[in-house]
N, C-alpha and C positions, 0 to 999 in steps of 0.2 A: 139363599145359597145353601146347598146341601153339604153336610159334613160326611166325609168318607172314612175318617179314621175310626176304627172300632175301639171300644174300651179294652184296656189290658187286663182288667179283672172282672169277673162275673158279678152280677147283682146279688143282693139288693144294694142300692146306692142311697145315700142320705144327702139331701140338698137343703141347707139351712139358710133361710133368709133372716138376717139379723138386723132388725130395724132399731136404730138408736132414737130414744126419746118418744116412742109411740105408746101412748096409753091404750088400755083395752078398749075403752069407749070410743076413742078416735078411730082405731082400726075398724071396729064394728060399724061405725057411721060410714066410713069409706066403702066397706064391703056392701052395705045395704043401699048405697046411694045410686047404684047402677052406673057409676062413673069409674069403677075399678074393675073392668070386665075380666082381666087376666086372673086376678086373685079370686074373684067371685066364682069363675068357672073352675078354678082349681079345687075349690071346696064343694061346689055343687049346691043343690037346693037345700035350704035349712030345714031341719026336721025337729028342732027343739031340744033343749037340755044340753046344748053344746054340740049336738050331732048334726052333721051335714051328709049329703048324699055320698060324698067321697072323703070326708074329713071328720076329725074330732077336735073341737076347741075346748081345751081343759078349763073348766070354770074356776074362777077365784084363784088363779095363779098369782102368788105374791112375789115381789122383788125382795132382795135382801135389804138391809139397812147399812149405810145410807143408800137410798134409791138413786144412785148416781153412776155415771158411765163406767169409769175404770174399775171400781169395786164390783159393780154388777156383772160386767163381762168376765172378770176374773173368776167370780163365783159360778157363773153360767158354764164356762168352759173348763172348769175343774170339778164341779159338783161338790166343792168343799166350802164350808162357811168361812167368812172373812177371818175370824180368829185362828183359823187353821191354814188358810192359804197365804195370809200375811199382807195382802194388798187391800188396804182399808178404805181407799177413796180416790178421788181425782188427785189429791195430794196428801202426803202424810209425813210424819217425822219418825225416823228410826233412832231411838234414843241411844242405843248402844254404839251407833256410828256417829252420833251428832250430825246426821245427814238428813236434809229435807229433800223429799222426792215430789216432783210436780209434773207428771206426764201430761196432765190436763190442767194447767195452772188456773187457780181461782184467786188466791190471795197474793200471788206474786206475778210479775210481768215477764220474767225471763223465760225463754222458750227452749233452753238447752235440753231439758228432759223430754219435752215434746218431740224435739228432733230425734233424740235417742230412742224414744218409743217407736218411732216410725222406721228409723234406719238401723237400729242396733238391738232391737228386742228388749228394751229396758224393762217393761212390765213382766215379760216372761222370765227374765233373769231374776226378778224379785220373788216370783211365786215359789212357795214352799210345798205346793201340792202338784202332782202330775196333771197335765192337761188331758182333755178328751182325746187328743191326737196321740198322746203317749199311751194312754190307757187302751185305746182301741187297737193300736199297732197295725193300722191299715193305711193305704195310700190316702193322704189327706191334703187339702189345699185350703188356703184362707185368703180372702180378698179384703184388704184394708184393716181388718180388726187387729188391735194391738196384741191379742192373745193368739199367738201362732207357734209357740214353742212345740216342737215335736211334729209339726206339719211338714210334708215333703216340699210344698211350694207355698210361697207367700207372694201375692201380687199387689202392687200398689201403683198409684199414679206417681208422677214425679215428686219425690220426697220434698224437694225445695219448695215446690208449689204448695204442697200440703202445709208445710210449716208457715209459709207466708199467709195462707188462708187462716190458719188458727191464730196467727199473730194479729191479723186484722180483726178477727172475731173478738179476741181479748181486749185489744186496744179501743175498738169502737163500741163494743157492747151492743146495746139496743139503740144506738144513735142513728143508724141508717137502716130503716125497716121498710115495710111496704112490699108489695109483690115484686117490684122491680129489682129488689135486692136479692131475690131468691136465686138469681142466675149463678152467683159465685158458689153457692152451696149445691145446687142441682148439678152444676158442671162436674164437681168432684164425684158425685154419685154416678153420673152418666159416663164419665171418662174411665171409671173403674171396671165397668162391665166388659168392654173390648179387651182389656188386659187379662181378665180371668178367662175369657173365651179363647184368647190366643194361647194361654197356658194349657188349656184343655186340648186344643188342637195340636200342640207340640208334644204334650206328655201323656195324653189319654185322660179319660174321665176318672177322677179319684173316687174312692169309696165314700169319702166325706168331703163335701165342698161347702165352705162358709162364704156367703155373699153378704157383706156388711155395707149398710148405707148410713154413714154418719151425718150426711147433709140434712136429714130430717130434723135432728136434734138442734143443730146449729141454727137452722132457719127458725125453728119454733122459739128459741131463746130471744130472737130479735124481732119476731113478727108482732105487729101492734095489736092483732087480734089472734093470739097464739093458737087456741084450740081449733077454731074454724079454719085458720090458714094451714094448720098442720093437716087437717083432713084434705084440704085442697092440694097440698103437696103430695100426699099419698095417692090421690087420684090422677094428678097430671104428670108427676115425675116418677114416683116409685112404681106404680102399676105398669107403665110401659117397660121399665127396666126388668121387672119380674117376668114380663112376657117374653123379652129377648132371651133370658136364660132358659126359661121353660121351652121355648122354641128350639134352642140349641140341643137340649136333651131329647126332644122329640125327633129332631133330625138325625141324631145319633142312634135312634131306635131304642132308647132305654128309658123313656119317660114312664112306661108302664112297669118298670122295675125300680122306680125311684120313690122313696118316701120324701115328701116335701114338707119342711117344717118352717113355721114362722115363730119368732120369739123376739121380745124387746127387753131392754134393760130397765126402763122406768117410764112413767108418764111425765106430764108437765102441768104445773099450776100457774095460772096468770098472776102476776104481781105488778105493783106500781114501780115504774122506772124512775126512782128519785132517791136522793141521798138519805132521806128519812127512813125509807124501808130497806135500803141496801146497807147492811151493816158491814162496812168495808174495812180497809186496812189502815185507816188513819191511826197513828200511834197515840194521839191525844183524845180520841173519841172511841166509842164502841168497846169491843172486847179488850183491846190492848189497854185502854185506859182503866178498865176494871182491875186487871191484874197489877197494873202500876200502882193504883190506889191501895191495893192490898199489900204493897211492899215488895213486889217482884219486879225484876228487870225483864221486860218482854223482848223476845227475839225480833229483830228487824224483819219486816215483810219482804225478804229477798230470798232468792234460791240459795245463795252462799254468802253469808256475812263475811266481811273482811276480818283479818287477823285481830284487829282491835275491837271487833264487835262480837267476840266469842264468849262474853261473860254473862249471857242471858240466863235467866232462871225460869222462864216460861216460853212456850212456843205454841203457835196456832196452826191448824190446817182446816181449810174451809171446804164444805161439801154442800153448798146451797142452803137447805133448811137446817143443816147440822154443822156444828163446829167442834173440833177436837181441841182440848186444852191440855198440853203436856207440861208437867211441873218437875222441877229438879228438887233434890234435897238441898235446901238453901244453906244448911250448915256446912256444906262442902265449898261454898263460894259466897261468903257473906259480903266481902268487900268488892266494890266495882273494880273491874280489871282482872278478876280471878275467874277461871273457867270451872264450871260445875262438873262434878262427876256424874254424868248422865247414865252411867251403867248402874247406879244405885237408884232405887225407887224413891219417890218423895215420901216425906213423913205424913202420916195420916192427919193428925190434929194440926200440926204447925203449918203444913203446906196445903194439903187437899181441902180440909174443911174450911180453912181460912179463905181460900179462893172461892169455893162453892158458896160460902156465906156472902161474900162480896157480890157475886153475881145475883144471888137471891135478893139481896137488899136493893141493888141497883134496878132490878127488874120490877120490884114491888113499889119502891118509893122514889126511884130516880137518884138515890144517894148511895155511893158517891158519884155516879155517872148518869146524868139526866138523859142522855141519848138512849140508854138501854131500857128506860122505863116502859113496861108493858109490851116488850118485844118477844120475850121468851115464854114458851109453853111449859117446858119441863127442864129441870137441871138434874143431870145424872152424875154420880160419882161412885167411887168404890175404894175399898181398903187396898192399898198397894201390895204387890207381891214381890218377893226377891227375884232376881234374875234366874232363869232356868225353870221356873214353876209356871203352871197354867195360871193365867190371870183370873181374878174374881169377876163375877158378873157385875155389871152396872146396876145401881139401885137409885131410887128417886130421892133427891135431897128436898125435904119438906120445910126447910128453914131451921130445923132443930137437929134432925138425925137422918140417917139413910134408911129408907124403907124398901124392902124387896118389891120389885115391879108388880108381881102378882098380888101382893098384899095391898099395894097402893091402888091397883085397879079394882079390887074388891070394895074398897072404901070410896073410890072415886071412879066409877065406870066411865070408860072412854072408848065407846064403840067406833069412834072416828079414827082411832089410832090402831091400824090393822095389825093383829097378831103381835102386839108390841113386845110382850114378854119373850116370846119365841125368837123373834128377829133380833132383839137386843142381846139375847144369849149367843146367837150366832156371831154377832159382832164382837162381843167382849170377852167371852170365856173360852180360853184356849191358849196354846203355846205362843201365839203371836197376837194375843188380845191387847197387848200394850200399844200396838200400832194405832188404836183408836183413842189414845189419850188417857189421862187420869180423870178428867171431867169432860162430859159431853153436854153440849147445849143444843136444845131443840127449839127452833123458833115457832111462833104461831103461824100456822099455814093451813092449807086445805080449802076446798071449795065450800065447805060448811061455814066459813068465815067470810065476812065482807072483804073485798080486796084491800081496803084501807087498813085492815087488821092483819095483813100477812107480811112477814118479814123474811129476810134471807141474808146469808153471809156471802157477799161478793160485791163487785161493782154493780152498777144499775143495769138491769135487763127487764124485758117485758114478761118473761116467765122463768121459773126455776123449778127445782125438784129436790129430792133428797129426803123428804119427810116420810112419816109413817101414815100419811093420809091415803084415802082410797084412790084419789086421782093420781098420786105419784106411785102408788104401790101395786095396783092391779095391772098386770101386763098380759099380752096375748101369748099363748103357748098352743100352737096348732100343729097337728100332724095330718097330712093329706096324702092320698095316693089314688090315682085316677081309676084303678081297677079294684079298689077295696071299698067296702062299705064303711059308713061311720061307726056302726056298732062293732065291726071287726077291729077297727083302729082303736076304739075305746077299750076293748078287751086287752089289746097289746099294751096300751099306755097304762091302764089300771094295774096290770100285773107288774110292770116295771116300776111304777111309782110306789106301790105298796100301800099300807094303811095310813101313811102320813099325808097331811094336807099338801096339795101341789104347790111348788115354788120353782124359782129359777134353778134351784139345785136339782130339780127333776130331769133337766135336759140330758145330762150325761147318762143316767141309767136308761132313759128312754132310747137314746141313740144306740147304746150297747145292745139293747133288746132288738132294735130294728135291724142291726147288722148281722144277726144270726142267719145263716144260710137257710133258704126256704126249700121245702120239698117241691118237686115239679108241679104238683097240683095247686100250690099256694098262689101261683101267679094268675090263676084263672078265677080267683075269688071276685065276684062282681057285687055291685051295689044292692042287688036283690037278695044276696046272701045275708041272713040275719044270724048266722052261726057264730062260733067263737073264732079266735085268732088262729093263724097257722101255728103249728107246734113250735115252741121256742127252744126246746132242748134245755141243756144245763144253763143255769143262770149266768148270763154274760158278766153281770156285775160281780160275780164271785171269782172270776178268773183273775190271776195276778196281773197287775198293771205292767204294760210294756215299758221298759226303761227308756225307750225313745224310738221315734220313727227314723226311716232312712234319711240321711242328710239331704238338704236341698241341692238341686242341680241347676236351678235358675239363678241368673246373676242378681235378680231383685231379692231373692230370699236369703235371709240370714238366720242362722241357728240362734234361738233365744236361750 
């Protein structure tokens, strides 16, 4: 069926396919299998070094830490590190509010924040950095993704159905797997595409369109052969949906004016689905038992404790391979029944080092908590900072003292922990670095370890993520355009990214560069052209951020 509505704004356009939970290797396997023809045709023939006939796949693009959904998409669509945008994970504790946020709950079962994320822009309201849509100041639309503040249109499937699906996912975990269970997740992805195409038909083609597919991640968590079945999902579910969107742009006559991007938030690491490897929310075992043995009253694993349960001195937020531990200054709440002053930082020796040492001992010897023995790879802590100051960087606790990460890595090289120092700095050092806790626990994870030696913070699943391992950390970042050559696209991308190693934070500057109007001759650049990129003009990244895009006019869209 042909579309007759012409776009309201001239090109270039940017179409972003946001794949949740897709590791770099899994996408490449799907592209090379011959079973994902739409995406393969979009890139064209491979030419080596990340170059394709009509695309550039940026090598070694890393995720932020933790490599997990809500934190990663927040960083991707703001271009700001976690300690600066303030959204530190799938769940986090805001100490100055004594408020626990769980838009994608891991340690708690209540779905209130998940519902608010979908219907009321919860995540966008918490972001302290402007989104891509605010910075670009152009007509923008987002399908399903939680980061839509500043976009003109937000399309979603029935919110109640989405919450019910997430509820089932949390409740059943990896209990009902196998290919037959894919239908509930693929239906969410499949039902979203008609909604976004209807919005385009009604409102015109936006300059930026985000097409988010969360079903890939949910399915991979519960798939009993996670990596192979993720590739199968990309081939049989995702690729046909990509084809539908590309066909619509072609019918509108603008595909040759459109940069098509693919990006993901993290990969997946297979794990054992059992209570030995899933370090869950049992108050008498695991992390909560460690802080209790250290003399702290742990916060109950609920979204909102009752009035009689507000005397906690420690709180947890789970991110798969990472857990945040938040500590109070116990001198403000020594007696049970008294509420701590969480606006104050904890004391370094009496609070932080005491708990760090308890985790170190439990991990090494099983005392005082046998369940924790041999589960942790590294324990990070830092000297607390007063309110209103940029937080200190996390350092490694070696059982005696805190050691700067760079120094620790010089003495104990860990090439399996990808860009650990840089990514931990993004997470911990900044005005909102306290959102990642006072102590950070990193489990043993990664494909370099036998599966029986991998652990994670959550209920039992067949795969998890969040770590600094290559499998969780390397993500696709691809820019394609049907009438541009790979070298031309590489020139544009390299200029936008600059001298820094590529990461998820690169998406915003790349998109800003792509949006620069082209001279008439630019649209005729073909794959045979090995020259440079079209003139970019003044740096888009240097322009002041737009305070906000036009308000939404669709009933489904709410301002975040």
